[in-house]
C-alpha positions as CSV (number, residue, x, y, z in Angstrom):
1,M,129.5,65.9,159.6
2,K,131.2,66.6,156.1
3,S,129.8,65.9,153.2
4,R,130.4,66.2,149.2
5,Y,128.2,68.3,146.6
6,Q,129.4,67.5,143.2
7,F,128.4,70.0,140.1
8,R,129.0,70.2,136.4
9,I,131.3,73.2,135.0
10,Y,131.7,74.5,131.3
11,P,135.1,75.7,131.0
12,T,135.9,77.6,127.9
13,P,138.2,76.7,125.2
14,S,141.0,79.0,127.1
15,Q,140.0,77.7,130.4
16,R,140.3,73.8,129.4
17,Q,143.9,74.6,128.0
18,S,144.6,75.8,131.6
19,L,143.0,73.0,133.2
20,A,144.7,70.7,131.3
21,R,148.2,72.7,132.2
22,L,147.2,72.1,136.2
23,F,146.4,68.2,135.8
24,G,149.4,67.7,133.7
25,C,151.4,69.6,136.7
26,V,149.6,67.8,139.3
27,R,150.5,64.5,137.7
28,V,154.4,64.9,137.1
29,V,154.5,66.5,140.7
30,W,152.7,63.1,142.3
31,N,154.9,61.1,139.7
32,D,158.2,62.6,141.1
33,S,157.3,62.5,144.4
34,L,156.6,58.4,144.4
35,A,159.5,57.8,142.0
36,L,161.3,59.5,145.0
37,C,159.6,57.8,147.5
38,K,160.5,54.4,146.0
39,Q,164.4,55.4,145.5
40,S,164.7,56.4,149.4
41,E,165.1,53.8,152.0
42,K,162.6,55.9,154.5
43,L,159.9,57.5,153.5
44,P,160.7,61.4,153.2
45,K,158.3,63.9,154.9
46,N,155.7,65.8,152.9
47,S,157.9,69.1,153.4
48,E,160.7,67.4,151.9
49,L,159.0,66.3,149.0
50,Q,157.7,69.7,148.5
51,K,160.8,71.0,148.6
52,V,162.3,69.0,146.1
53,C,159.3,68.2,143.6
54,I,157.9,71.8,143.6
55,T,160.1,74.5,145.0
56,Q,163.6,73.1,143.5
57,A,161.9,71.7,140.5
58,K,160.8,75.1,139.4
59,K,164.6,76.2,139.2
60,F,165.2,73.6,136.3
61,E,164.5,74.1,132.8
62,E,162.7,70.8,132.6
63,R,159.9,71.7,135.5
64,E,160.2,75.5,135.0
65,W,156.5,75.4,133.9
66,L,155.1,74.3,137.0
67,G,155.1,78.0,138.2
68,E,152.5,78.6,135.7
69,V,149.7,77.0,137.9
70,S,149.0,77.2,141.3
71,A,150.8,76.2,143.8
72,I,147.8,75.1,146.0
73,P,147.1,71.8,144.1
74,L,150.7,71.2,143.5
75,Q,150.7,70.5,147.7
76,Q,147.7,69.2,148.0
77,S,149.1,66.3,145.5
78,V,152.1,65.9,147.7
79,A,149.8,65.6,150.8
80,D,147.2,63.0,149.1
81,L,150.6,60.9,148.2
82,G,151.5,61.0,152.2
83,V,148.1,59.7,152.8
84,A,148.1,57.1,150.7
85,F,150.9,55.5,151.8
86,K,149.7,56.2,155.3
87,N,146.6,54.0,154.4
88,F,148.8,51.5,152.8
89,F,150.9,50.6,155.8
90,S,147.9,50.7,157.9
91,S,146.3,48.3,156.0
92,R,149.2,45.8,156.0
93,A,150.0,46.8,159.9
94,G,146.3,45.8,160.6
95,K,145.0,49.2,161.8
96,R,142.5,49.6,158.9
97,K,139.4,48.4,158.5
98,G,138.7,46.5,155.4
99,P,140.4,44.8,152.4
100,K,144.4,45.6,152.0
101,V,145.0,48.3,150.2
102,N,147.8,48.4,147.7
103,P,150.7,50.8,147.2
104,P,150.1,54.4,145.5
105,R,150.9,54.2,141.7
106,F,151.9,56.3,139.1
107,K,149.1,58.6,137.3
108,R,148.6,58.4,133.4
109,K,147.3,60.7,131.2
110,T,144.4,59.3,130.3
111,N,142.8,58.0,133.4
112,R,140.5,60.2,135.4
113,Q,142.3,63.6,136.1
114,T,141.9,65.9,139.6
115,A,143.1,68.5,141.1
116,R,142.3,70.3,144.8
117,F,142.0,73.6,146.0
118,T,142.0,74.5,149.5
119,R,140.8,77.7,150.9
120,G,142.4,80.9,149.0
121,G,142.5,78.8,145.9
122,F,138.9,79.5,144.9
123,K,135.9,81.7,145.5
124,V,132.5,81.0,145.4
125,K,130.2,83.5,143.3
126,A,126.5,83.7,142.3
127,A,126.8,81.9,139.0
128,K,130.6,80.9,138.8
129,V,133.5,79.7,140.6
130,Y,137.1,81.4,140.6
131,L,139.7,79.0,140.7
132,A,143.5,80.4,141.0
133,K,145.2,81.3,137.4
134,V,142.4,79.7,135.6
135,G,139.5,81.8,136.0
136,E,136.0,82.0,136.6
137,V,134.4,78.7,135.7
138,K,130.4,78.6,134.4
139,T,128.9,76.2,136.9
140,K,125.5,74.6,136.8
141,W,124.3,74.6,140.4
142,S,121.8,71.9,140.8
143,R,121.4,72.8,144.5
144,P,122.4,75.3,146.7
145,L,125.6,74.6,149.0
146,P,124.5,74.2,152.8
147,S,127.6,75.8,154.4
148,E,130.9,77.7,153.2
149,P,132.9,74.6,151.4
150,S,136.6,73.9,152.6
151,S,137.7,72.6,149.7
152,V,136.8,72.2,146.1
153,T,138.4,69.4,143.7
154,V,138.4,69.9,139.9
155,I,137.7,66.8,137.9
156,K,137.8,65.3,134.3
157,D,136.7,62.0,133.9
158,C,137.8,59.6,131.0
159,A,134.5,60.8,129.1
160,G,135.8,63.9,129.0
161,R,133.2,66.2,131.4
162,Y,134.4,68.3,134.1
163,F,133.1,68.7,137.6
164,L,133.5,70.6,140.4
165,S,133.1,68.9,144.2
166,F,132.8,70.6,147.3
167,V,133.2,69.4,151.2
168,V,130.9,71.1,153.3
169,E,129.5,71.0,156.7
170,V,126.2,69.5,156.9
171,E,124.1,69.2,160.1
172,P,121.9,65.9,160.6
173,E,118.4,66.0,159.3
174,I,116.1,64.2,161.8
175,K,113.2,63.4,160.6
176,P,110.4,60.8,162.1
177,A,110.3,57.1,159.8
178,P,106.8,56.1,159.3
179,N,107.8,52.3,159.4
180,P,110.0,50.7,162.5
181,S,112.3,48.4,160.5
182,I,112.8,46.6,157.4
183,G,115.0,44.0,156.2
184,I,116.4,43.7,152.3
185,D,117.6,40.9,150.8
186,L,119.9,41.5,147.7
187,G,120.0,39.9,144.5
188,L,120.6,40.1,140.4
189,K,117.4,39.9,138.7
190,T,115.5,41.5,141.4
191,F,117.9,43.8,143.0
192,A,116.1,44.3,146.4
193,C,113.9,42.3,148.1
194,C,112.2,43.9,151.3
195,S,110.5,42.2,154.1
196,N,107.3,44.5,153.5
197,G,106.7,43.0,150.4
198,E,108.2,45.0,148.0
199,K,110.7,44.1,145.3
200,V,112.8,46.4,143.1
201,D,114.2,45.3,139.8
202,S,117.5,45.8,138.7
203,P,118.3,48.2,135.8
204,D,118.5,46.9,132.2
205,Y,121.9,47.1,131.0
206,S,121.9,45.2,128.2
207,R,121.4,48.3,125.6
208,F,124.8,49.7,126.5
209,Y,126.3,46.3,126.8
210,R,125.8,45.7,123.2
211,K,127.2,49.0,122.3
212,L,130.0,48.8,124.5
213,K,131.3,45.0,123.1
214,R,130.9,46.3,119.4
215,C,133.0,49.5,120.7
216,Q,135.6,47.4,122.5
217,R,136.5,45.0,119.6
218,R,136.8,48.2,117.3
219,L,139.1,49.6,119.5
220,A,141.3,46.7,119.8
221,K,141.8,46.9,116.2
222,R,142.6,50.6,116.0
223,Q,146.5,51.2,115.9
224,K,148.4,52.5,119.1
225,G,149.1,56.2,119.0
226,S,146.4,57.1,116.3
227,K,143.8,59.7,116.6
228,R,141.2,57.0,115.6
229,R,141.8,54.9,118.4
230,E,141.8,57.8,120.6
231,R,138.4,58.7,119.3
232,M,137.1,55.1,120.0
233,R,138.5,55.2,123.7
234,V,136.8,58.1,124.2
235,K,133.3,56.7,122.9
236,V,134.1,53.6,125.0
237,A,134.6,55.8,128.1
238,K,131.1,57.5,127.4
239,L,129.5,54.3,127.1
240,N,131.0,53.0,130.6
241,T,129.9,56.5,132.2
242,Q,126.5,56.2,131.2
243,I,126.3,52.6,132.7
244,R,128.0,53.9,135.9
245,D,125.6,57.3,136.2
246,K,122.6,54.9,135.5
247,R,123.7,52.8,138.2
248,K,124.7,55.5,140.3
249,D,121.0,57.4,140.0
250,F,119.4,54.3,140.6
251,L,121.3,53.2,143.8
252,H,120.9,56.8,145.1
253,K,117.1,56.9,145.0
254,L,116.8,53.3,146.2
255,S,118.6,54.5,149.3
256,T,117.2,57.3,149.9
257,Q,113.8,55.8,149.9
258,V,114.8,53.1,152.3
259,I,116.6,55.6,155.0
260,N,113.2,57.9,154.5
261,E,110.6,55.4,155.5
262,N,112.3,53.5,158.1
263,Q,113.9,53.7,161.5
264,V,115.9,50.4,161.4
265,I,117.7,48.7,158.0
266,A,118.9,45.4,158.0
267,L,121.2,44.0,155.2
268,E,123.2,41.0,154.7
269,D,126.9,40.9,154.9
270,L,127.7,39.5,151.3
271,N,131.2,37.9,150.4
272,V,131.2,39.8,147.2
273,S,134.9,38.8,146.8
274,G,133.7,35.3,146.8
275,M,130.9,35.6,144.6
276,L,133.2,37.1,141.9
277,K,135.0,33.8,141.5
278,N,131.7,32.5,139.5
279,R,132.6,33.2,136.4
280,K,129.3,32.9,135.1
281,L,127.7,35.4,137.2
282,A,131.0,37.5,137.9
283,R,130.0,40.2,135.6
284,A,126.4,40.6,136.8
285,I,127.4,40.7,140.4
286,S,130.5,43.1,140.0
287,Q,127.9,45.5,138.1
288,A,124.9,45.2,140.6
289,G,126.7,47.5,143.2
290,W,125.9,45.6,146.4
291,R,128.8,47.4,148.1
292,E,128.0,50.9,147.0
293,F,124.5,50.4,148.0
294,R,125.8,49.3,151.4
295,L,128.2,52.6,151.7
296,L,124.9,55.3,150.7
297,C,122.7,53.2,153.3
298,E,125.2,53.5,155.9
299,A,126.1,57.4,155.1
300,K,122.5,58.2,154.3
301,A,121.3,56.6,158.2
302,D,124.0,58.7,160.2
303,K,122.7,61.8,158.3
304,H,119.3,61.1,159.0
305,N,119.9,59.4,162.5
306,R,118.9,55.9,161.6
307,D,119.8,52.6,162.7
308,F,121.9,50.7,160.0
309,R,122.9,47.3,160.7
310,V,124.7,44.3,158.9
311,I,124.0,40.7,160.3
312,S,126.7,37.9,159.6
313,R,127.1,36.6,156.3
314,W,126.7,32.8,157.9
315,E,123.2,33.6,159.2
316,P,120.9,31.1,157.4
317,T,118.3,33.3,156.2
318,S,117.6,30.8,153.5
319,Q,117.4,27.9,155.0
320,V,115.3,28.9,157.8
321,C,111.1,29.2,157.7
322,S,110.3,32.9,158.5
323,E,106.9,31.3,159.8
324,C,107.6,28.9,162.6
325,G,111.4,28.9,162.7
326,Y,112.1,25.2,161.2
327,R,115.2,24.9,159.6
328,W,115.3,22.8,156.3
329,G,119.0,22.9,155.4
330,K,120.6,24.2,152.4
331,L,118.9,25.3,149.4
332,N,120.3,24.8,145.5
333,L,119.9,28.5,143.8
334,S,117.7,27.0,141.0
335,V,115.0,26.2,144.0
336,R,112.8,30.1,144.2
337,T,109.8,28.5,146.2
338,I,109.9,26.2,148.9
339,V,107.3,24.8,150.9
340,C,108.2,24.1,154.9
341,V,107.6,20.7,155.9
342,N,106.7,21.4,159.5
343,C,104.2,24.4,159.0
344,G,103.1,23.7,155.7
345,K,103.7,27.7,154.7
346,E,104.9,28.0,151.1
347,H,107.7,30.5,150.7
348,D,109.3,32.7,148.4
349,R,113.2,32.2,148.9
350,D,113.8,36.0,148.5
351,D,110.7,37.1,150.6
352,N,111.5,34.5,153.3
353,A,115.3,35.6,153.2
354,S,114.1,39.1,153.5
355,T,112.0,38.6,156.9
356,N,114.5,36.7,158.2
357,I,117.3,39.4,158.1
358,E,114.8,41.8,159.5
359,R,114.3,39.9,162.6
360,V,118.1,39.1,162.9
361,G,118.7,42.7,162.5
362,V,116.1,44.0,165.1
363,G,117.2,41.3,167.7
364,H,115.1,38.2,167.5
365,I,117.2,35.1,167.3
366,H,115.2,31.8,165.7
367,D,115.3,28.5,167.5
368,Y,116.5,26.5,165.0
369,K,115.2,23.1,164.4
370,R,117.8,21.2,162.6
371,T,116.9,18.3,160.1
372,G,119.9,16.2,161.3
373,S,122.6,15.1,159.2
374,A,120.6,15.9,155.8
375,C,121.1,19.3,155.6
376,K,121.3,19.3,152.0
377,T,118.0,20.1,150.1
378,S,117.9,18.9,146.3
379,D,115.7,19.7,143.9
380,E,113.9,16.2,143.8
381,A,113.6,16.5,147.7
382,V,111.9,20.0,147.1
383,C,109.7,18.5,144.7
384,D,108.7,16.0,146.8
385,E,107.7,18.0,149.5
386,L,105.6,20.4,147.6
387,S,103.6,17.2,146.1
388,T,103.0,16.2,149.9
389,H,101.7,19.4,151.1
390,P,98.9,21.0,148.4
């Protein structure tokens, strides 16, 4: 199976100029090819786009500087555009799973910049990596590569950092899991409530958000095109990068721990797009990273031969007693604990949901005892139940 290994690089000032020239050429070829596709009645082939936007464009004075960089990233840029259109058409036709994919857009200079080299355009050495027409770039090797990479992507993020992303072949790691199964209920303040009783709190981003809010206000007051606005834009990008890196580190560590310790992992299919319509919780939900955590668990489960299962979003995990299977109905979000009217067991809302998620995930089906037409439990009703069951 294929995997990506990313490393930080530290190019010299001259190499940064070469990389800036490379990113600019890749961006121009992409934009020229996209403009040609939008003008054509029928989508041109990749060979035709390469011939017009690369080979013939180098003969004109306006695009002769395309010959100063390696031709491999330029060709890969056209190939990536073809893949983007293919994904767009497949999504509109219903042949691609997941949400609808938007059509490709023009690239901007201030966004994240990438350039991909295939075999023949790069060479991995002891402490450096050679890139065609760029030179040997100093690389910070945090771990060894498991195999010979098939391609490498040079990345410059909005904060001005440079990375190399290698595509390599890795062998699945089969390790025995100490626990048979686990169910995880995702939340905001408590990110993960596990069926084994463990609770993992979400990282605290309040300090970064205070700084980000202040810097964004200053950025809005800067004159467009000025150097002070550019410096403030980079500062805002660095703060967003710190938030993203902290969330990514937290999700990677948690997903690795869950995969290493359990054979069957059960999660709930959350309707995140619907939850984002709540204006009071939209930012907290989008920053939690539920979808990213699910993707990480799914990818690592395939790598370590684990069974990853996602139960239906309509499964009433918060409405059913995990002790006796009695269904008491819907609960308000403010209700965090409840006493079952059937068995008298007091439950924490999240612990009860995680236990039900695990049981549904491993194949145990509940025998629900419905409460009749009163399927809504109010705060007053819960208080009455708590008073009748000491």
